[in-house]
C-alpha positions, -999 to 999 in steps of 0.1 A, spaced: -6 3 0 12 34 -8 21 49 27 12 83 19 -24 79 13 -24 51 45 -50 56 69 -47 46 106 -76 42 132 -75 67 160 -97 67 195 -97 99 211 -97 108 247 -94 131 274 -97 141 306 -106 175 303 -142 179 307 -148 209 286 -133 190 258 -149 159 255 -160 146 223 -193 133 216 -192 92 214 -203 88 175 -172 107 174 -140 96 195 -130 72 164 -115 87 132 -91 72 105 -72 95 97 -37 100 74 -6 74 84 17 104 81 -1 130 103 14 149 133 9 166 162 -4 200 138 -26 176 117 -43 162 144 -52 196 163 -62 210 130 -91 180 129 -103 184 167 -109 217 166 -121 217 132 -165 223 131 -178 189 128 -156 179 154 -149 201 192 -167 228 172 -147 254 198 -153 292 198 -118 299 188 -92 270 179 -75 255 213 -38 241 204 -36 202 217 -9 183 223 -16 142 220 -2 120 245 3 79 232 5 54 259 12 80 283 39 101 263 38 133 239 31 125 202 66 139 189 62 123 156 38 113 124 19 84 141 31 60 112 70 64 127 50 64 159 41 25 151 71 15 135 90 26 167 68 7 188 62 -28 164 28 -19 157 8 -23 125 -5 4 107 -42 -20 112 -36 -10 149 -60 10 167 -43 38 180 -58 56 216 -46 92 213 -51 115 249 -54 149 237 -46 174 261 -45 216 261 -10 225 245 17 237 273 18 273 274 54 290 277 56 310 310 57 350 302 76 373 320 56 396 341 79 410 372 110 411 390 112 422 428 146 440 437 166 432 468 197 443 480 217 409 484 214 379 468 181 362 475 183 325 488 149 314 492 113 323 486 74 315 491 37 321 479 7 325 501 -25 326 482 -60 319 481 -47 285 463 -17 280 485 -14 248 511 -6 282 540 -42 303 523 -62 273 532 -50 272 569 -76 287 593 -59 312 610 -83 337 621 -104 339 591 -109 363 562 -99 366 527 -62 356 521 -41 386 502 -20 369 474 20 377 489 56 368 481 79 358 513 115 361 505 151 354 529 178 369 516 219 367 521 214 401 539 196 384 569 163 396 559 130 381 556 108 402 534 69 402 522 57 413 490 27 424 472 19 413 439 28 451 428 65 443 439 60 468 469 79 454 500 51 452 529 75 439 560 106 434 564 115 412 597 143 429 621 179 423 620 198 402 641 196 422 672 160 427 671 151 389 675 161 384 637 189 365 617 222 376 622 234 363 590 225 347 553 193 329 548 190 295 531 152 287 533 114 303 540 82 288 545 48 303 552 28 286 578 -3 301 573 -13 340 560 -3 352 599 30 332 607 63 328 586 92 307 592 129 314 583 162 297 587 197 300 581 234 299 586 233 310 619 219 276 630 187 289 643 149 286 627 126 322 636 90 313 638 73 353 629 38 361 634 28 385 603 4 408 605 -9 436 576 -31 471 584 -66 467 570 -58 490 536 -26 462 530 -2 489 521 18 476 553 25 449 574 49 437 607 71 405 609 74 398 648 93 371 663 73 348 680 101 318 687 134 310 677 140 270 674 176 259 687 196 228 678 213 225 654 251 225 655 254 242 619 237 260 593 199 249 582 198 243 548 159 236 540 133 237 559 91 219 552 61 224 569 35 202 578 7 224 580 -22 202 597 1 190 620 18 222 633 54 205 628 87 218 610 116 192 595 151 208 588 173 201 573 210 207 582 251 205 577 253 188 605 236 157 594 212 156 609 173 164 609 148 183 631 112 178 641 94 206 655 67 222 671 54 260 656 38 259 688 55 277 721 30 256 740 40 222 727 76 229 721 104 223 750 126 246 762 157 249 740 190 228 755 213 261 769 244 241 751 231 245 720 225 284 725 250 310 714 277 322 740 258 357 740 224 339 753 233 323 784 255 350 799 239 368 831 231 396 815 212 375 785 194 352 814 182 388 836 165 401 806 152 367 792 116 381 802 123 406 771 136 380 747 123 359 719 114 331 730 137 299 726 122 262 721 141 231 713 137 200 689 106 177 695 136 154 680 169 161 665 176 125 645 210 118 628 200 114 590 234 111 569 271 112 571 271 146 552 256 178 552 217 168 548 205 192 519 164 185 522 140 170 541 102 166 533 74 157 549 55 127 532 30 145 511 3 117 526 16 106 560 32 135 586 46 108 606 69 100 575 101 119 561 118 118 526 159 134 532 186 138 506 222 148 512 254 154 496 265 118 507 242 107 474 212 90 492 177 99 497 165 81 530 133 71 544 131 85 584 103 70 605 97 102 627 75 81 653 107 60 656 134 85 646 154 55 623 155 54 589 133 24 571 149 29 538 176 41 515 183 49 477 216 57 466 222 76 435 257 86 420 260 120 427 257 144 458 221 156 462 212 194 466 173 196 471 142 174 467 106 175 463 82 151 462 55 140 434 27 127 458 5 113 427 38 91 414 49 85 444 82 96 435 108 118 450 129 138 426 165 146 437 183 175 418 226 166 418 257 186 415 257 164 381 232 189 363 201 166 359 176 156 383 171 121 390 131 105 400 131 81 428 105 53 440 109 56 478 92 21 481 117 4 465 140 -14 477 180 0 480 189 -17 448 163 1 426 180 27 397 163 56 389 127 58 380 137 87 353 160 111 347 154 149 338 180 161 318 186 199 302 205 217 328 244 224 324 252 233 358 242 226 396 203 219 402 195 235 440 161 239 442 129 221 429 91 228 430 60 201 416 35 216 401 5 228 421 -19 215 393 -12 179 386 10 151 394 33 146 365 52 183 361 81 200 382 103 234 383 135 231 387 159 261 396 200 252 386 233 282 394 225 279 350 209 305 356 178 288 346 142 277 355 134 244 339 99 232 332 96 195 329 66 169 322 69 133 327 44 128 303 76 139 277 100 114 287 118 93 264 119 55 259 161 59 256 175 48 289 197 72 308 231 63 312 247 45 342 264 81 353 229 97 356 218 67 373 192 51 347 161 48 339 147 70 308 154 102 300 131 134 298 138 170 286 124 201 294 96 215 285 103 253 284 131 271 299 132 304 320 160 325 315 168 358 343 148 388 328 186 402 326 192 378 300 159 378 281 162 378 241 201 368 245 220 338 248 225 319 279 261 317 291 276 289 275 286 272 307 260 283 329 278 309 344 248 331 343 232 344 377 227 311 398 188 306 408 187 295 441 151 287 451 119 284 425 89 283 441 51 274 422 21 285 430 -18 279 409 -22 317 415 15 332 414 27 310 391 69 302 387 86 326 416 122 320 411 152 338 433 188 342 430 223 356 426 211 387 404 188 401 440 154 398 422 129 376 431 115 366 396 75 358 388 67 338 355 31 330 346 14 307 319 -21 311 317 -29 270 322 2 260 323 5 224 327 -34 223 335 -51 195 336 
């Protein structure tokens, strides 16, 4: 048969209720050499979806984006042109367009988002509408709260005023009225946040300081339902803390800086910020712990990642590791993908490894995300779905990934194995827009990235900026 006129029977399916075809239109004969664009045009025709304006569509075959013609896909899978091919159609992914930058005085080490759609925004804390805010933590030791117009609503006090005295590595919204921050000064500060009625000014007041780590705190995670914090530290330990003064134990005097143990400081104790200790300090790794995450559905379980090249599962009740997964390179960050039961870990070797923590220690990576050209130091899962995430790296970019765009080719042993996934979009820092990326990934380092349904993708870095990128319906179900 002449392949130029060959046809293949296709069954169209979708998970998007507003784009469903009537049952009678779901099966169709299409040219074997047709590709994504042609399929999208067919479905957008008057006889099919009959939409008011064309909707760009992508198509998935067996869970992976169709990037070739149907004919080429069938050949690659060893299938006959007589086969019936099921294609799932989804709205095409929209590029995350640049929206704004918030200028700082120093490098920005961490960022987090508050909105009505964020986890912290849904925490009941006195009621009232949740205003959209970004919190940033900078190398100058200050925490700042920003509104969508790029105005600073509140700034924390410096070290002498109950705040931080050194660079900050982590910041998290705990609710619309509370923030936690941590960094090189070994402590976590829990801040009470309040705003004026007009929303143009606010305050960050230290509620308590959490002491116990012997070295810098590198990352913080929160279980908002249980009012617990997890910290990852350069001392090889993870800390479990309460954000309630009532249930938090007193700090061990030995863990406090020398200045806090002087007679003068003890006499003035009533006027100083409350100092509390951990519920538990758990030796987790032999080298710095770079990430500590609560299990998405079970706050008694934690995942940790470390420069010792392992991801470990910790039972917080018994305070013991219960599983260990080894990788090929030091790990610098991690994020959980709850719908996929996977942990994504960013490495010093520029790639991201997806691991199934339920597997044995001998298990290889489920997938490798490859595209960065310098160390991957921050990860955030999509708020919309379970198959996408964004990464930030020292190459000056954030990259958006969709696990459905993986190739069948296995990753190399150096990458840890598994299939390979390429980024869907690359987000450069705004000052690089329209320019070539630095060839060796030497641009302004991205140090932190967050992904919120309302705010979009929010990143921070060495360029002293928080950058907002948003794509309408980006990777939405």
